[in-house]
C-alpha positions in Angstrom: 65.9 38.4 -24.9 65.4 35.5 -27.4 65.0 31.8 -27.2 65.4 29.0 -29.7 63.3 26.0 -30.8 64.3 23.1 -33.0 64.0 19.4 -33.3 67.4 18.8 -31.9 66.4 20.1 -28.5 65.0 17.9 -25.7 61.2 18.0 -25.3 61.6 19.8 -22.0 63.8 22.5 -23.5 61.3 22.9 -26.4 58.4 23.2 -23.9 60.3 25.8 -21.9 61.0 27.9 -25.0 57.4 27.7 -26.1 56.1 28.7 -22.7 58.4 31.6 -22.4 57.4 32.9 -25.8 53.7 32.4 -25.3 53.7 34.0 -21.9 55.7 37.1 -23.2 58.8 36.4 -21.1 60.8 36.7 -24.3 60.2 38.8 -27.4 62.0 36.8 -30.0 61.8 33.2 -31.0 64.5 31.7 -33.4 62.9 28.5 -34.7 62.6 26.0 -37.4 59.2 25.2 -39.0 58.7 22.7 -36.1 57.7 25.6 -33.9 55.1 27.3 -36.0 52.5 24.4 -36.1 51.8 24.6 -32.4 51.7 28.3 -31.9 48.5 30.0 -30.6 49.7 33.5 -29.9 47.6 36.3 -31.5 50.1 39.1 -31.1 53.0 37.9 -33.2 54.2 41.0 -35.0 57.0 39.7 -37.3 57.7 36.5 -39.1 61.2 36.4 -40.8 62.2 33.6 -43.0 66.0 33.1 -43.5 65.8 31.2 -46.8 63.0 30.5 -49.2 60.1 28.4 -48.0 59.6 25.1 -49.9 56.4 26.3 -51.6 53.8 29.1 -51.6 51.4 27.0 -49.5 54.0 26.6 -46.7 54.8 30.3 -46.8 51.1 31.2 -46.6 50.6 28.9 -43.6 53.8 30.2 -41.8 53.0 33.9 -42.3 49.5 33.3 -41.1 50.9 33.2 -37.6 51.4 36.9 -37.6 48.7 39.5 -36.7 46.0 37.2 -35.7 44.7 39.9 -33.3 44.1 42.2 -36.3 47.0 44.6 -35.6 49.6 45.4 -38.3 52.4 42.8 -38.7 55.2 42.2 -41.1 56.6 39.1 -42.9 60.0 39.2 -44.6 61.9 36.6 -46.6 65.7 36.6 -47.1 66.6 34.4 -50.0 68.7 34.1 -53.1 68.0 32.9 -56.6 69.8 29.5 -55.9 67.2 28.8 -53.2 64.3 29.5 -55.5 65.8 27.3 -58.2 66.3 24.5 -55.7 62.6 24.4 -54.8 61.3 24.3 -58.4 
């Protein structure tokens, strides 16, 4: 099961999605960058970006959410050359 998290949701809906993810009631979170800043979950195994991050610093911070417990984790970016050119 998966849940979503984005700025267009009500605060209550965002809290519920966050709680379900942190308490392992769901395994997948589909989210905008608004979610990553408040996450304190050491066993995130995968971070997948659909689109290029704005800059390398943002990417570094966002992938830092994975594997905080020391176990292997993966980070993947799906992008195209137009996205890279847009962020230059």
